[in-house]
N, C-alpha and C positions, 0 to 999 in steps of 0.2 A: 888329833886335831885340837888345837887350843882355841877356845872362844873367849872373848872378853866378858860378856855378860849373857845370862840366860841359860836355857836348857836345850840340849840336843837329844831328841828322841830317836830310838832305833826300834823298828818292829821286826819280830821274828815269828814265823809260823810255828804253831805248836800242834795243831790238829784240826781236822774237818769236823763239822757238827751238822746236825739236822735241825738247826735253830735258825729262824728268820727274824729280822727286825720288824718293827710295827708296820712298815710299808711293804713287807714281804720279801725284802732282799735277803739272800742267804748269807749266813755269817760263819766265820771260822774262829777258832780260839787262837789268840796271838799273845805274845809277851811284848810289853813295851818297857824298854830299859832307857833310862834318862841319865845323862851326865849334866850335873848342875855346876855352873861356872860363875865366878865373880873374879874377873881378871885372869884367873887360871881355873882349871877343873878342880872342884873341891869335894864333890859327893856323887854317889850313885843311888838310884832308886829303881824299883821294878814293880810292875803290876800286870795283871791279866786284863786284856781288852778284847773286844770283838773286832775281827778283821772283816773286810768286805770282800766277798767272793766274786771274782770277775767271770769265772767260768770253770766248768768241770769236764774232764774227759774220763768217763768211767772205764772205757776200754783200756786206757793206759794207766789208770789209777793216778791221774794228775789233776791237781787243783791249781787254778790261777787265782791270785789274790792281790789286792792293792797294798803296796808298801808305803803309800803316802797318806793314807787316811785310816782312821779307826774310830770305833765308838766305845765310850766307857761302859763298863759293866755295872749295872745298877746294884746298889747294896742289897744283898740277900739273893740275887739271881744265881750266883754260883752254887749255893747250897740247894736252891730250888731245882736247878737243872741237874745237879748231882743226885738228888733224891729221886728224880724221875728217870735217871739213867741216861740223860742226854749229854752229860759231861762226865768225864772220868773222875773217880775218887780214889786216890788223890789226883790232883791236877799234875800235869807234867812240870818238872822243875824249870825255873827260869834261871838261865846262866848269863853272866856278864861276858862280853867279849874281851879278849886280852887287851886290845887297844884302849878300852874304857878303863880298865884297872890301871894300866900303865899311865894313862893321862892323869888320873886322879893322884896316883903316887907321885908323879912328876910335879903336879900342882902343889902338893904338900911339901915336897922337897924344896921347891922355890920359896915357899913361905918360911920354912925352918931355916934355910940358908940365909934369907934376908934378915930374920930375927937374930940369928947368930952373928951376922955381920954388924948389926946395930948394937948388940950387946958388947961385942968385942971392941968396937970403935968408940962406944959411949962410955966405957969404963976407964 
């Protein structure tokens, strides 16, 4: 998907936790990948975030989580929760989706093709 301006975030579930936010809502570990665009997709970034658990079914070992909302992880919290054993060490890796990589490559292809055209016709 090509965006003109801004960021497109995608959330991916990484694992359940026994961690709650300040209001007592259960949290899970999620990866947030972002495609940064300015006319075309130009860059990717990734970070760990807290996902909001909507429900758990322990009998089926299923967790339901929201994919439209997340909470940032405060600086130092990952190390604190890893030291207490409440988060794995190392954390699961964050992978980009193929469409995200293709979109950014296409964006840079468009830029280089445009520059080549300008240089060819400008000379």
